[in-house]
N, C-alpha and C positions, 0 to 999 in steps of 0.2 A: 618497490613493495610498500604496502600499506597495512597497518594493523589497527584494530578497533575493538571496542567492548560495548555491549548493549544490555541494559536492564529495563524490563517493562513490567509494570504492575497495573493491570486493567481490571476494574471492578464495575460490573453492570448488574444491579440487583443482587440476587443470591450468588451470582457467578464471580469467581476470582481467578483470573488467568495471569500468571507471572512467567517470566523467562529471563535467563541470563545466557549471553552468547559471547564467544570470542571470535573475532573476524580476521581473516587474512586475505589480502588481495595482491595480485601480481599483474603488472601492466607491460605488454609487449608492443614495441613499435613495429607496425606492419607497412609503413610507408612514410613519406615526408611529412604528411599531416594526418596520419591515421594511426589508431591504437586499438589493441584488443586487450581487455581486462578480464581476468579470471578471479572469481571470489569464492570463498568457502567460510562458513561459520558453523560452529558447533557449541553445544552446551546442553541446557536442560529447559524443560517446560513444566510448569506446575499448574494443575487445574484443581479448583476447589468449588464446593457447593455448600451453602449455608441454608438448610431447609427451614430454619426458624423464620426466614423472611417471606416464606410462602403464606398465602391466605386461602386455604382450601375450603371448598364447600362442604367437604366431609372430613372431619378431623381425624378419622381413622383410615384415611386413604392409604392403602398398602404400597402405592407407588412412590410415596414421599418418604425419603430416608429419615431415620430417627435422629441421627447425629450428623455432624459435619463430615463431609467427604473430601479427601485430599489425595492426589496422586501426582508423583513426579516421574517424568520419563525423559530419556535422552532425545536430543533434537539435532538435526543437521540440515543446513541449507547450502545451495550452490547456485552460481550464475555466471553468465558470460555477458560482456558489454563491449560493443564496438562503436567507435566514434571518430569523426573528423571534426574540423571546426565548423561544419555546416550540416552534419547528419549524425544520427546515432540510432542504434538498435540493440536490444538486449533481450535475453531470455533467462529466467531463473525458476527454481523449484524450491518450495518451502515444505518442511516436515518430511524429509526424506527417510528418516528412521523413527522408530518409536511407535509405529502403528500397532504392532502385536501387543506391546505393553499397554497401549491405550484401550485395546479391545477387551482387556480384562477388567476395565473399570468404565462403566457406562457414563460417568461424569466427564470423561475425557474423550470418548469416542466421537462425540459430535463436533469436536474442535480439531482434533489431531488427525487430519487427512492431508494428503499431498496437494498443495496448491501450485499451479503453474501460472507464470506471468510472462507475457510477451509485449514488448513496447518498441516503438520507433517514432522518430520525429526528424524534422529538417528545418532549416532557417533560410529564409529568402529575403533579399533586399527589395523593398517596395519604393524606397527613396533613400536619400542620404540620412534622413532622420528616423525613418520608420522601417522596421523589419517584421516579418510575419513568420510565425512558428506553428505549423500544424503538427499534431502528434496523436498517437493512438495507444491505448493500453488495453490488452485483452487478458482476462483472468478466467481460469478454469479449475474447478474442483469437482470431484465425484459427487453425484447426487444433485447437482445444480446445473441450470443452463449456462452457456458461455456468456460471461459479462464483458462488455466493452465500453470504453470511454473514448469519445471523439472530442479532441480539444483544439481550440484555435486561439492563439495568443499573439498580441502585437507588442513590440518593443519600441518605445519612443526615446530617442536620444540616448540609448543604452542605459536608461535610468528607470523608466516606468513601464511595467508590464500591465496589460489589461486584456480581457477576453472572456471566453466562456467554455463550458464543457457540457456535452450531452452523454448521459449514461443510460444504457439499455441492455437487454439480453437477447440472445439468439439461440435457436435450437440446433446447435451443431452436432452434439452427441445426445442420443436419446437415453440418458441415464439419470434424468432428473426425477425428483420425488413428487413434486407438486406441479400439475400441468399448467396452471395459470401463472407460473413464475415468469414466463417470457414477456408478459405485459407490464412488468415493473420497470420504470425508468424515471429519470430525473434530469433537471437542468441546473447548472451552476454558473454564477458570475464571479469573476476573480479579478482582483487588483493587487499589484505588488509595486512598492516604491523603494528604490535604493536611496535612503536618506544620506548615506555616505557610501564610498566604494565597498566598505566591509559590512554595512548594516542594512538589512532588508526588513521592511514591514509589509505585511500582507493581510488582505481580508477576502473572504469567500462566502457567498450565500448559496445554499443548496435548496432547491425547490422540487418537491415530489410531484410527479405527473400521474401517479397511480392512485389506488384506493387509499393509500396512506395520507393523501392530501387532505382528506376529510378529518384527519386527526391532528392537523397542524404540526406534523412532524418535520418541519423545515429546520434548517440549521444555519447558524452564524459561526464562522471560524476566523480567529485572529492568529496570525503567525509572526514570529520574529526569527530572523536568520542572521548569524554572525560568521563571517568568513575569516579564518585565521590562517596566516601563512608567514614563514620567515621573511625578514626584510630583504634578504639577499636572493629571494626566489621571485621570478617574474612569471605570472600566470596570464596567458593571453585568453581573454574572453572567458573567465571562469564561471560567469553567471549564466551562460547560455544553456549548457547541458550539465 
C-alpha cells in the first residue's frame, strides 16, 4: 500500500487554481513479474478569479465581475496501472465529483470537468548499452478534440535518457467547441541524466508547430528528481517506469 499528499497552487494571470488531495494506492501481484496498481485520491479544488487584472476596452463591461470570485468544491480522482519490467499501461480519470457545484459558479465551470488519461509504453534492448522506450499518452475532456503524445526515448548505460515527443489532436469524438483545434500540435526534445542513482536532472524544449509559433510561445523546462527508499529495500530498475 502507498499513501501520499498533494498541494497545488497554480496562478496564470487573473486565474488562481489550488487543490489539496490525499492519495491511497494498493498494488496487487498478478504474476512473477507483473503488478496491477489501483489508486484513489480525494480532497478539494479551489478556483479563483481576480478581475482587477483585466484591461477591458469598455470599463463598464457587464461580463467582468466587480470583485474577486472564489469557489471551493470537492474532488475525486481514480486510476489503474499495470506494469511488468518491460511494459506498462494505465488509465485514470480526474475530477470525478464536483461538477454540479462547479456549474453554479462560472469561474469554475471551465476547469472542473472530467479528464480521461490513457497511457502505455514498453522497453526494448537495442544493444547491451542502449535501450529504446516508445510510449503514448492520450487525453480526453468534453469540449475538446482528443489529444495525444507520441514519445520515443533512448536509455544509454541506464544513466542517460534522450529523445523526443510529438503532440497533436485527433477528431475522435465530435463534441469539441472550436473546429480548428485539431490542427494544433507541437514537438519536444528531452534529455535526462542520472547524476547519481538517486538524483535525476532533466531539460525539455517545447516548440509549437501551429499558429502560436508566430507568438514565440515555446518553452524551456528544467526538472530535478530525487528517489528516496529505505536502505534495506532493493528496487529493480525503478527508473524505467
